[in-house]
N, C-alpha and C positions, 0 to 999 in steps of 0.2 A: 833284707830279703835276699840280696845277692850273696851275702856271706853265708847264709843258711844253704843256698843252692850250691856254693862251692864246697861247703862241708859235706853235704849229702853226696856230691860227686866224688869227693875224695874217699868217703866211706865206701861207696860202690866200687871204686877202683881197688881199694884195699881188699874187699871181699873177693873181687874177681881175680886178683893176682895171687892171693893167698900169702902175701908177704907184707911186711911193714911198709907203710906208705913213705917213700923217700923219692921225690921227683919234683915236678913243677905243677903249679896251679895258677889259673888266671880267671878273671871274670870281667864282664862289661855290661853296659846298659845302653840300649838303643831307644831313642825317643821317636815315635812315629805318629802319624795322624790318627792311628787307632789306639795309641796308648804306649805304655812303657814295657819293653821286653828286657829281661835279665838273663844273662848267660854265664855259665861257668864251665871250665874244662881243666882236667888234671891228667897227668901221665907220669909213668915211671918206666925205667929200663933196667934189665938185668939178664945176664947170660945170653946175649944175642937176641933178646925178645923185648919188645916194648908194648905196654898196655896203656890204654887211654879210656877215659869216661868223661862225658860231657852232657850238659842239659840246657834247655832254654825254657823259661817260664813266661807265658804270655800275660797280657794285662788282666785276664780273667782267672788266673791261678792255674791254668792248665800247664803241664810240664811234658816236654818231649826229651827223651834221652837217647844217647848213642854210646855204646861201649864196644871195644874190640882189641885185637892183638895183632901186631906185626912181628913176624919172625924171620930172621936171616937164616936160610937153609944152607947156603953155600955162597962163595964169592959172587956177587952180582945177582943172586937168586933170593927172592923174598916171597912170603905168602902172608895173607891177612884174612881175618874173619871177625865177625862181630854181629851185634844185634841192635836195632833201633826200635824204640817204642814211641808211639804217638801219644798225644794227650788223651785219646780214647782207649788206650791200653793195647791197641793192635800192634803187632811186631812185624819187622822185616828182617830176615836173615840175609847177610851179605858176606861174600867171600871173593878172593881174587889171588892172582899170582903176578909177580913182576920179575922181569928178566932184563938185566943191563949188560951191555957189551958195546965196545967201540963208540963211546960217547952217546949212546942211545939206550933208552929204557922203554920196554913195551909192557903194558899192563892189560890183563883180561880179567873181567869180573862178572859176577852174577848177583842178583838179588831176588829173593823169593818172598812174596807177600803172604798175609794171613790166609788168603783164599787159595794158596798154592800156585798162583801164577808167577811166571818167571820173566825177568828182564836181564839182558846181557849188555856188556860194554867192552870196547876194544880201543885202546889209546896208545899213542907213541909220543915220546918226548926226545928230541935230539939236540945236542949242542953242536951248532954249525961252525962257531968260531968263538974266541974268548968273549964272554958276555952276551952272546947271541944264541937264542934258543927258538925252536919251532915245535909245535905240537899238532897232531891230528888225531881224530877218533870218531867213533860212532856209538850210538846207543839204540838198541832194538827193544821195543816194548813187548808186553805179552801178546798183543794183537798182531805182531809181525811188522809194525811200522818202524822205520829207522830214521833217526835224526843224525846229522853229521856236524862236526865242528872242526875248526882249525884256528890256530893262534900263533903269535910270535912275540917274543920277549927280548928286549934290548937293555942291557945294563952298562952304565958308565959312571965312574965316580961313585957317589952315594945314592944314585937314583936308578930304578928299573922301570921301564915303560912296557906296557903290554897291550895288545889289541887282538881282536879275533872276531870270527863270524860263526854263527850257528844257523844251519838250514834245517828247519823242522820238518817232520813227516807230512804235515798238512799244508806245506808250501809257504809257510811264514819264514821270516828272517830275523835274527837277533844279532846286532853288532854291539861290541863292547870294547871299552878301552879304559886304561887306568894307569896309575903310577904309584910307586912307593919310594919314599926318600928317608934316609936316616939323617935326622937333624941333630941327634946327640946320642951318646952311648946308651943303648937300650930304649931309645925313643924313635919310632917310625911313624911318619905321616903318610896316609894313603888318601887317594882320591880316584874317582872313576865315574863312568856313565855307561848306560846300556840303553839301546833303542830297539824296540820290538816293532815289526811291521808285518802286516798281512797282505801288502800290496795296495791297500786302500787307505788304511789309517795306521798311524804310528804313535808310540808312547815312549818318552825318554825319561829315564830315572838317573838322577845325579846324587852321588853320595861321597862322604869323606869321613875319616876318623883318625885318631891318634892312638897308636899302640905303644904302651909302656910295658916294660918287662914285668910280667905278673898280672897285668890288667889291660883292658881295652876301654877307652873312653870315646864314645861316639860324639863327635862335635857337630856333625851335620847328618841327621838321619834321612834316609831316602823317603821322599814323598811321591807316591805314584798317582798321577792324575791323567785321565785320557784326554789330551788336548787335540786340537786339529793337527793334520799331518805336518811333520817336521817342526814341531813346537817343543822347546826344551823346558822342562819343569824346573823352576827355581826352588832350591832347597831352603826350607825355613830353619833357623838355628834352634837348638834344643832349649827346653825350658830351663830356668835357673835352678841351682841346687835346692834340695828340700829345705835347707836352713834359711833360705831367703824367702821372705813373704812379699809377694807382689800384689799390690792392690790396684785393681783396674778401675779407673774412673767410670762412673755410670755414664751411659750414653746421653747426649743432650735430649731434652724433651722434644717430642715431635712438634712441628709448627702447627698453629691452630688451623683448623680446616678453613679453606677459602669459601666465603659465602658469595653466592652469585645473586646479585640483585637484578631483578627484571623490571625495567621501566616501561610502563604501558604507554603507547603512543597517544598524543593528544587527539581527542575526537575531532573529526572534520565534519562540519555541518554543511550538508548539501541542500540548498534551497529547492523546494519543489518547482517544477516548471510553471510559468504563468498560465492562467487559464486561457483557453483559446478565445480569440476576439469574436464576439457575436455581432453579426451584421443585422441591424434592425431596419427594416424597410417601413417607412412611415407614409401612409397613403395621403395624397393631397386632400385637403379639406374641400368639400363641395362648395361651389359658389351659392350664395343665397338665391333661391328661385324668385322670379318676377313674373307676375301674370300680366299678359298683354291682351286686352280685349280685341275682338275682331274689328277690322278697319279696312278702308279702301286705300289702296295706293295706286293712284291713277285710276285706270279702268280695271284693276285687279283687286278682288276681295280677298283679304287675309283673315282667316278665321282666328278666333281667340286661341292663345297658346301661352305656355310658360317658357320663360327663358332664364 
């Protein structure tokens, strides 16, 4: 797929330049959480003018391309123009001018979208001392909002380190840093990170790659995850080459569901209260009646009676 994209890019450059293709070409692959992205870029120079054409194919087959020309008009004076097409076919026309003098280069540019709206940019790069560079600039969108940026680069030996800050029009901040090291002739290893913050939340992206003359191999594609503030995203390594078949072991079966056994409590027998004690009153049995006939007791007559 990447070779086809490189061939198509080279063909587009050939048609755009109107001369036989004789220059350079490179391509690369980036592995991300969304899938595989393939890119290709080619260029050639002749008579003080260089033309380039490039493209990126997303995992769904959509292709975005960019082609343009840079021309040296006079010592230290350059102009550029080109066109970028998105996967949906919409185009953006871009143009600019660069002027260099006294170890400093200033660039102004503009881009016009398919709806006719225009965005402008203004940038300056200066060499402050051997191996030391600074840059500042701004970008103004069609709605008039402006974002500013500044950066510095320091090179020593075979390594260059860069860091910078972007202040967006909506009050957000993006800080970035990275390095590039030449580890062998034609082989450069790069690494970097960028942190975006809106004052409340921040997101950090870490990336790294190996650039070989003629191609770019991404060894650690950036993975963007919105973590809590000041959290760094750990970058996952790319998948193995297509020739390697990786068989992932199936996950272990889930444990059996836990059965809950309910044990009913033993019934408690509560004896009813004893019946109330009844008090029985037993009447005394009458004495047997005795009949006493009338009689005299001394001079007193006692009539007959019962006792």
